[in-house]
C-alpha positions in Angstrom: -40.1 -44.4 -37.1 -37.2 -46.1 -35.4 -33.8 -45.2 -36.6 -30.4 -46.8 -36.1 -29.3 -43.6 -34.4 -31.7 -43.9 -31.5 -30.3 -44.1 -28.0 -30.9 -47.0 -25.6 -33.6 -46.4 -23.2 -32.5 -44.9 -19.8 -32.3 -47.7 -17.2 -30.9 -45.8 -14.2 -34.0 -46.5 -12.1 -34.8 -48.9 -9.3 -38.6 -49.1 -9.5 -41.0 -49.0 -12.4 -44.8 -49.2 -12.8 -46.5 -50.5 -16.0 -50.1 -49.0 -16.3 -52.4 -50.5 -19.0 -56.1 -51.0 -19.7 -56.4 -54.8 -20.1 -54.7 -58.1 -19.4 -52.2 -58.9 -22.2 -51.6 -55.3 -23.1 -48.1 -55.5 -21.5 -47.3 -58.7 -23.2 -47.3 -57.4 -26.8 -43.5 -56.7 -26.7 -43.1 -54.7 -23.5 -42.9 -57.8 -21.3 -39.5 -58.7 -22.7 -38.2 -55.3 -21.6 -39.7 -55.9 -18.2 -37.9 -59.2 -17.9 -34.6 -57.4 -18.7 -35.3 -54.9 -15.9 -36.3 -57.4 -13.2 -33.3 -59.6 -14.1 -31.2 -56.6 -13.3 -32.8 -56.3 -9.9 -35.3 -53.6 -10.6 -38.9 -53.8 -9.1 -41.7 -53.6 -11.6 -45.4 -53.3 -10.6 -48.3 -53.9 -12.9 -51.5 -51.8 -12.8 -54.5 -52.7 -14.9 -57.5 -50.5 -15.2 -59.8 -53.4 -16.0 -59.9 -57.2 -15.8 -60.5 -57.5 -19.6 -63.9 -59.0 -18.9 -65.3 -57.9 -22.3 -62.5 -59.5 -24.2 -63.9 -63.0 -25.1 -67.0 -63.0 -27.2 -68.2 -66.5 -26.4 -67.9 -66.1 -22.6 -69.8 -63.8 -20.3 -67.9 -61.1 -18.4 -68.4 -62.8 -15.1 -66.4 -65.8 -16.4 -63.9 -63.9 -18.5 -62.8 -61.4 -15.9 -61.4 -63.9 -13.3 -59.9 -66.0 -16.1 -58.0 -63.1 -17.6 -56.9 -61.9 -14.2 -55.3 -65.3 -13.5 -53.6 -65.3 -16.9 -52.2 -61.8 -16.3 -50.8 -62.8 -12.9 -49.2 -65.8 -14.4 -47.8 -63.7 -17.2 -46.3 -61.3 -14.7 -44.6 -64.1 -12.8 -42.9 -65.3 -16.0 -41.0 -61.9 -16.2 -40.4 -61.4 -12.5 -43.5 -59.3 -11.6 -45.2 -60.4 -8.4 -47.4 -57.3 -7.7 -50.4 -56.9 -10.0 -53.1 -54.4 -9.1 -56.5 -54.3 -10.7 -58.7 -51.1 -10.5 -61.9 -52.7 -11.7 -62.9 -50.1 -14.3 -65.4 -51.5 -16.8 -63.6 -53.0 -19.8 -64.4 -51.3 -23.1 -65.8 -48.1 -21.6 -62.9 -46.7 -19.5 -63.1 -42.9 -19.5 -60.4 -40.4 -18.9 -61.2 -38.2 -15.9 -60.6 -37.4 -12.3 -61.6 -40.8 -10.8 -59.1 -42.6 -13.0 -56.4 -40.0 -12.4 -57.0 -40.2 -8.6 -56.8 -44.0 -8.5 -53.6 -44.0 -10.5 -52.2 -41.2 -8.3 -52.9 -43.3 -5.2 -50.9 -46.3 -6.6 -48.0 -44.1 -7.8 -47.7 -42.7 -4.3 -48.0 -46.1 -2.8 -45.3 -47.8 -4.9 -43.1 -44.7 -5.7 -41.8 -45.6 -9.2 -39.2 -43.6 -11.0 -40.4 -44.8 -14.4 -43.9 -45.3 -15.6 -44.6 -47.5 -18.7 -48.0 -46.8 -20.2 -50.0 -46.8 -23.4 -50.2 -44.9 -26.6 -52.5 -41.9 -26.4 -52.6 -41.4 -30.2 -55.6 -42.2 -32.4 -53.4 -44.7 -34.3 -50.8 -47.2 -33.1 -47.7 -48.3 -35.0 -48.7 -49.5 -38.5 -51.6 -47.1 -38.8 -54.1 -49.3 -37.0 -56.8 -47.5 -35.0 -55.9 -47.4 -31.3 -58.5 -48.5 -28.7 -60.4 -45.9 -26.6 -59.4 -47.7 -23.4 -55.7 -47.5 -24.3 -55.9 -43.8 -25.0 -57.8 -43.0 -21.8 -55.5 -45.0 -19.6 -52.4 -43.6 -21.3 -53.5 -40.0 -20.9 -54.6 -40.5 -17.3 -51.2 -42.1 -16.5 -49.3 -39.1 -17.9 -51.3 -36.8 -15.7 -51.2 -38.9 -12.6 -47.4 -38.9 -12.8 -47.6 -35.2 -12.2 -50.6 -35.3 -9.8 -48.7 -37.7 -7.6 -46.2 -35.0 -6.6 -48.6 -32.3 -5.8 -50.1 -32.5 -2.3 -52.9 -30.0 -3.2 -54.3 -32.3 -6.0 -56.5 -35.1 -4.6 -56.0 -34.0 -1.0 -58.2 -36.9 0.1 -55.3 -39.1 -0.6 -53.3 -37.4 2.2 -56.0 -38.5 4.7 -55.5 -42.1 3.4 -51.8 -41.8 4.2 -50.5 -41.4 0.7 -47.9 -38.6 0.8 -46.8 -36.9 -2.4 -44.3 -38.6 -4.7 -42.5 -36.4 -7.2 -39.9 -39.1 -8.1 -41.3 -40.1 -11.5 -38.6 -39.0 -13.9 -39.5 -40.8 -17.2 -42.5 -42.2 -19.0 -42.0 -44.9 -21.6 -44.6 -45.5 -24.2 -44.4 -48.5 -26.6 -46.3 -49.0 -29.8 -46.1 -45.5 -31.2 -45.1 -44.4 -34.7 -42.4 -41.9 -33.5 -40.4 -44.0 -31.1 -37.2 -42.3 -30.0 -35.4 -44.9 -27.8 -34.8 -48.7 -28.1 -34.4 -51.4 -25.5 -32.1 -54.5 -26.2 -34.2 -57.5 -25.3 -31.9 -60.1 -26.8 -31.5 -62.0 -23.6 -35.1 -61.9 -22.5 -37.1 -62.5 -25.7 -37.9 -66.0 -24.6 -39.5 -64.8 -21.4 -41.5 -62.2 -23.3 -42.9 -64.9 -25.6 -43.7 -67.2 -22.6 -45.5 -64.3 -20.9 -47.8 -63.8 -23.9 -48.4 -67.5 -24.1 -49.7 -67.3 -20.5 -52.8 -65.7 -22.0 -53.7 -69.0 -23.6 -57.4 -69.0 -23.2 -57.8 -65.4 -24.4 -55.6 -66.0 -27.4 -57.5 -69.2 -28.2 -60.7 -67.2 -28.5 -59.4 -64.5 -30.8 -61.0 -64.4 -34.3 -57.5 -65.0 -35.8 -55.2 -66.4 -33.2 -51.6 -65.6 -33.9 -48.5 -67.8 -33.7 -47.3 -66.1 -30.6 -43.6 -67.0 -31.1 -43.3 -65.6 -34.6 -45.8 -62.8 -33.9 -43.4 -61.4 -31.2 -40.0 -62.4 -32.6 -40.3 -61.1 -36.2 -40.8 -57.4 -35.3 -38.4 -57.6 -32.4 -35.8 -59.1 -34.8 -36.4 -56.4 -37.3 -35.9 -53.7 -34.7 -32.9 -55.5 -33.3 -31.2 -55.5 -36.7 -31.5 -51.7 -36.7 -29.6 -51.4 -33.4 -27.0 -54.1 -33.7 -28.6 -56.6 -31.4 -30.7 -59.7 -31.8 -34.0 -58.4 -30.5 -35.3 -55.0 -29.5 -38.4 -53.1 -28.6 -38.8 -49.3 -29.1 -40.4 -46.6 -26.9 -41.3 -43.0 -26.9 -39.7 -41.4 -23.8 -41.0 -38.4 -22.0 -39.3 -36.5 -19.1 -41.6 -35.6 -16.2 
């Protein structure tokens, strides 16, 4: 649980990569931190394992996938992210394994981030709610790919593709966990974070219980901000690589 004694997240990096399973996963709080980083001149790349094509019950996947891809690209632009990569794993049944690790390793070597932001690998997310299988698989594969990227003798086929090892990932940030140990002040970028989630308008409209996006994001961010002496904040678990 977050404590007022938590340190601010380390921000001595130039390039970051956010790796998630579905469109909109980044926008549930993390996008406001991304907006802070891009405003400071840092490059952030988004990587999505799927296009979220199984996410709208009333629309078939062949319609939902392109729609959600467009919304994710629009959401990225709101917070200063121009590069969004999709890996085309099947939404809902993403599996942890070597293919996913290899694909993530390829992109880590391509973009050479010093920080990776990824998803909770626990069975539960903050509040005790069950975490999705896709989230757990992508989070775990991201943790491993951060190390795989620096070892030339893992996935040697990537060398033939021209992707030299990159051992420069120093930290991994994971939001939405119950044992957060760092916070990020998003007071100046909360508006952008809200606008980014609003970019997923069609997806949100088809949820069984669509939230009021503004209050949905601001209320918990304000509660965390009050703990750390700022207006808004998001919290992360930070791992050293």
